[in-house]
Residue, then its C-alpha position, 0 to 999 in steps of 0.5 A: m500500500f506504501l508503494l502504491c501511495i508513492a506511485y500515485d504521487m509520482r503520477n501526479s507530479y508528472s502530470s503537473h510539473s513535468p520533470p526532466v525527461q530521462s533517456v530510455a537507454g538509462a543516460n543520466r542527463p536530461l533529454a529537454k527542459q520543457p515546462s509542463f503542458t496539457p493536451n490543450d497546448g497541442a490543439r492551440a499549436r494547430t491554429s498557429s500561423r506559422p508555417l511548418h515543413r519537414y524541410h524547413t531549417q528555421d530554428i525553432r526559438g524558445d524550444q531549443h533541443e539537442t541534435r546530438g546525443a540521446g535526445s537528438m533527432r537522428s535517424p533510427s540507425s544512429n539512435p535506435n532508442f527514438s524508434y516508435h511504432r505503433d503496431q510494434p511493442s514498445p521497449m518500455l510499454g510493450e504492445s501498442d494497444e495496451f498502451n491506447e487502452d491505458n493512455e489518457y490521449s487518443d489518435d485525434d490529438y495526434g493525427d492518424d495512425y500510420p503503418p510502421g517504417d523508418f524515420d526520414m532524413w530528418d529523424l522525424p517519424p512519417w505521421l509527423s510529416e503528414l501531420d505537417d502537410s495537413t496542419p502546417a501550423r503544428t511545429e516541430a517543438q510541439a511534436l517533441k512535446e508529444y513525444e515527451d508526453l508519450r515517454r512520460a506516459e510510458e514511464i508512468k505506465m512502467m512505474e505502474e507496472k512496477v508498482k503493480q509487480t511490487k504490490e504483487e510481490v508484497m501480496k506474495k510475501a504476504a501470502e508467503a508470510e500467511r503461509m509461513a505463519e499457518e506453517v508455524r501455527i500448524r508446527e506450534e499445534e503439532t508441537r503442543k500435540k506432541e507435548m500433550e502426548m508426551k505429557q500423557k505418556e509421562e503421566e501414564l508412566q508415572r501411573r504405571e510406576k505408582e501401580l507397580e510400587q503399590r503392587e511391590l509394596e502389597e507383595r512385600k507386605r504379603r510376603e511379610q505377612e506370610a513369613k510372620q505367619k510361618e514364624e508364628e506357626r513355627k513358634r507354635e510348633e516349637e512351643e508344642r514340642r517343648r511342651k511335649e518335651r516337658e510333659a515327657k520330662e515331667k513324666e520321666n521326673e515323676r517316674k524317677l521321683d516314684e523310684e526315688l521315693k520307693r528307693r528311699a522308702e526301702a532305705a528308710e525301711t532298711s534303716r529302720l530295721q537296722e535301727k530296731a535291731r540296734m535298739e533291740g541289742f541296746r535293750k538287751e544290753q540294758d537288761e544285761v546291765r540291770r541283771r548284772t547290777e541286781d546280781r552285785k547287790r545280791q553278792d554284796s549282801m552275801g559277803s565280798s569273798s562269796s560275791a567275788r567268786y560268784s560274780q567271776t563264775s557268773a561272768s564267765s558263765r554269761t560270757s560263754s552264754t550270752p553272744t555279744p551283739t553285732p554293731t551296725p554298719s554305722t557304728k564304730p567297732g572300737a565302741w563295743k571293745s571299750a565297753n567290754p574291758s570296762q565291764s570285764g575290769a568292773t568284776p574285781s572291785s570289791g565290797t560296797s564301794t564298787t556297786p555305785t562306781d560301776h553303775e556310774t561307769q556304765s552310765a557314762k560309757e553308754r553316754a560316751w558310746a552314743r555321743r560317739q555314734a552321733e559324732f560319727a553320723k555327723e561326720q559322715q553326713e557332713k562328708f556326704l554333703r561336702d562331697q555332694e557340694r563339691q560335684q555340684r560345684l564342679h558340675a555348675t562350673q562346667e555348665s557355665k563354662t560350656m555356655s558362651k558369653e552371648e548365651v549367658e546374656k540371652l539367658f539373663a534377658e530371658h529371665e528378666r522377661q520372665w519375671n515381668k510376665v510372672a508378675t502379671m499372671d494368674m496361674i504359673s507353673w514350675n516351668i515358667i519360674p525363672w530359677p537362679t541357675f544356668k541350667y533349668p532345674n528339674g526339681p529342688e535338688d538341682l537348686t544347689r548352692p554352687a549353681i545359684s552362686a555361679y549364676v548370682l556371682s557371674p561377671l556377666y550378670p545384668t546389674d548396675r556397675s555400681k553394685t557389688e556382689k553383696d548387693r546382688v546377693k541381697e537382691q536375690i534374697r529379697r526375691w527369693h525370701p520365703d515370706r515373699f515367695d510363699t505369698r506371691m508365687l506359690p498361691k499361683m502354681y498348679f496343684h500338679d506342680c506343687k505335688t510333683r516338685l515342691t513336695r520333694t523338699f519335704i521327703p525325710t532324709p533317712a538317718l545315717 
């Protein structure tokens, strides 16, 4: 549109002011400087009385023109740019018909149409000479003006065509720009579609990843649940196996207990029979002592001589007739030997002074014999207890050595959990109580001093570092004190355990 406005302004300027005409060949110098004119000027020139002939050599005053150069009036051979044929295409405008249609001037203003041909020797077109013959008033300057007007018209036409071409180019460029904008829009649309597709794919991928993570989480939970169930089943089976083992052990312990009871009953019966035999022998001896005392009294009444003989005779007869009682395995043989010489040595004593002395001596001997028997039994019992304690201590030490540090720490932790559990239970059994031994006790006989000492005095015992061994012993005493244990633990125990476990403590030990 801007170029069209420029062309319109140029056309108006040509029609009003008539700028200097440039040569068709492109020369930069002007052809002629003429004032502006209109087609009416040519009409006025026709009525002029001044003659004009093509052979007239009079100079044209006022309107000079060049006889040399691009604008001279030479022949077409010397100036090919000055040819003009109405029926041939113009070098600037093209076909003449197109020019006649667009030109604002008609053939009436310039004469009739002439066929194409060469100019004459004066470099004038044929139609101009004929025009001079018909209209002698027209001058050569007017013809030149008409020629210049035509050339200006051609230039204007050329400019219009250029403007038209420029417009077409602008339109083409605009169309190209629209096409490119459309392509850009299409590309942007495709890019948006691709972005949307990529976004949808990413969302789908994220959704699938979330679903996969959810499935993996569910699968992990399911596997953990299955593992937990299997672990619980394994624990139940292990607990059932342990329960069966405990029952089997309890049955075995009951069987052993029955056997032990029978053995102890038999031992007690044997000991009772032996004690009975010993007591019978002792009674027989006492009867013999009383009989001897009576005999001595009778001898004292009859006289010392006769009594001495009588006592010797009776003593010898009693020695030969009455057998000496055999001591029991638990008695010392020296006791019977020490008693016999005293009896035999008492007979030579005479008179009244020997009778009370013999009685007192016999009583002292009996007391000494009973004391020696008690001391011997006590020594044997203490020896037996020392041997048992030594064996138990050795056994407990071996058991503590066989257990590793981790096992001992685990055992202490398990006992602490059992104590916390026992405090909240309504019924307990022997197997639930955390006994203070490294090895699980089958009965009271396993709760020995060495085993308990090895447990309480262990360096791995879980207690405060500031507490000493004495403090640990006090703590265990408070925990296992009868006033506390009998009132808090025993009422919760099963009757079966009370019968099979705790009654062993009250079985009487046979006398040795």
